[in-house]
C-alpha positions as CSV (number, residue, x, y, z in Angstrom):
1,Q,5.8,14.0,-1.3
2,V,8.1,11.1,-0.7
3,Q,9.4,8.8,-3.4
4,L,10.6,5.3,-2.4
5,V,12.6,3.1,-4.7
6,E,13.4,-0.5,-3.9
7,S,16.4,-2.4,-5.3
8,G,18.3,-5.6,-4.7
9,G,15.9,-8.2,-6.1
10,G,17.1,-11.1,-8.2
11,L,17.1,-14.8,-8.6
12,V,18.2,-16.6,-5.5
13,Q,18.4,-20.3,-4.6
14,T,16.9,-21.9,-1.5
15,G,19.2,-21.2,1.5
16,G,20.7,-18.2,-0.1
17,S,20.8,-14.6,1.0
18,L,19.7,-11.3,-0.5
19,R,19.7,-7.7,0.7
20,L,17.0,-5.3,-0.4
21,S,17.5,-1.5,-0.2
22,C,15.0,1.3,-0.3
23,S,16.1,4.8,-1.0
24,A,13.9,7.8,-0.5
25,S,13.9,11.1,-2.3
26,G,11.8,14.2,-1.8
27,R,10.9,14.9,1.8
28,T,13.1,12.9,4.2
29,F,11.9,9.9,6.1
30,T,13.0,11.0,9.5
31,P,11.4,11.0,12.1
32,F,9.1,8.4,10.6
33,S,9.1,4.6,10.9
34,L,9.7,2.5,7.9
35,G,8.5,-0.9,7.0
36,W,9.0,-3.8,4.6
37,F,5.9,-5.6,3.4
38,R,5.3,-8.5,1.0
39,Q,2.5,-9.6,-1.2
40,A,2.3,-12.9,-2.9
41,P,-0.1,-13.5,-5.9
42,G,-3.7,-13.8,-4.6
43,K,-2.8,-12.9,-1.1
44,E,-3.1,-9.7,1.0
45,R,-0.1,-7.5,1.7
46,E,1.5,-8.3,5.0
47,I,4.2,-6.9,7.1
48,V,7.7,-8.4,7.1
49,A,9.6,-6.1,9.3
50,A,9.5,-2.5,10.6
51,I,11.8,-0.1,12.3
52,S,11.2,3.1,14.2
53,W,12.8,6.4,13.2
54,N,15.9,5.9,15.3
55,G,16.1,2.2,15.1
56,G,15.2,1.8,18.7
57,D,12.1,-0.3,18.0
58,T,12.0,-3.1,15.5
59,Y,9.3,-5.6,14.6
60,Y,9.6,-8.9,12.7
61,A,6.8,-11.2,11.5
62,D,7.1,-14.6,13.0
63,F,7.9,-16.2,9.6
64,V,11.1,-14.2,9.3
65,K,12.3,-14.0,12.9
66,G,16.0,-15.0,13.2
67,R,16.5,-14.9,9.4
68,F,15.8,-11.3,8.3
69,T,17.2,-8.0,9.7
70,I,15.9,-4.6,9.1
71,S,18.1,-1.5,9.4
72,R,18.2,2.1,8.3
73,D,20.7,4.8,7.5
74,N,19.0,8.1,8.0
75,A,22.0,10.0,6.6
76,K,21.5,8.1,3.3
77,N,17.7,8.1,3.5
78,T,17.9,4.4,3.0
79,V,16.3,1.3,4.7
80,Y,17.6,-2.2,4.2
81,L,16.3,-5.7,4.6
82,E,18.9,-8.4,5.0
83,M,17.4,-11.8,4.2
84,N,19.0,-15.1,5.0
85,S,18.0,-18.8,4.6
86,L,15.6,-17.9,1.9
87,N,13.1,-20.5,0.7
88,P,10.4,-20.7,-2.0
89,E,7.8,-19.5,0.5
90,N,9.5,-16.2,0.6
91,T,8.8,-15.6,-3.1
92,A,6.7,-12.4,-3.3
93,T,6.8,-8.8,-4.3
94,Y,8.4,-6.8,-1.5
95,Y,7.5,-3.2,-0.8
96,C,9.1,-0.6,1.5
97,A,6.9,2.1,3.0
98,R,7.0,5.1,5.2
99,A,4.7,5.5,8.2
100,R,1.8,7.8,8.1
101,G,2.5,9.5,11.4
102,V,5.3,10.0,13.9
103,G,5.7,7.7,16.9
104,Q,8.2,5.8,19.0
105,Q,6.9,2.4,17.8
106,A,6.9,1.2,14.3
107,P,3.3,0.5,13.1
108,T,2.6,-3.0,11.8
109,P,-0.6,-2.8,9.7
110,P,-0.4,-1.5,6.1
111,T,-2.8,1.2,7.0
112,G,-0.2,2.7,9.2
113,Y,1.9,3.6,6.1
114,L,1.3,6.5,3.7
115,Y,4.1,6.3,1.1
116,W,5.0,3.1,-0.8
117,G,7.6,2.0,-3.2
118,Q,6.8,0.3,-6.5
119,G,8.0,-3.1,-5.2
120,T,10.7,-5.5,-6.1
121,K,10.3,-9.2,-6.7
122,F,12.6,-12.1,-6.5
123,P,12.0,-15.7,-7.1
124,V,13.5,-18.3,-4.8
125,S,14.3,-21.4,-6.7
126,S,14.2,-24.8,-5.0
């Protein structure tokens, strides 16, 4: 069993930055890919970014390319999401997740992930 706990949410103004962290306990999350997802009220959960087990493969949704950076520290069992140039459209609950299986590429659909954190939410004020 893997427990994932997100942190780093908080009120941020448009144009501001925030870093989310997700720490894992229980069984480690190597060699599994990790992902960050978001879900806004009334909308489906969608991928934001993903990273393979060694960081060799990363994926970013088009709406965050150039603004967000995903990284991981396997020694600390932690994955990060650095977010810059935030705007109100980024307001959502953000979840980290660990992939269901082992592979060189990070999966993108939510069904590719087995373990999920409880989510962290941050409003972006205009």
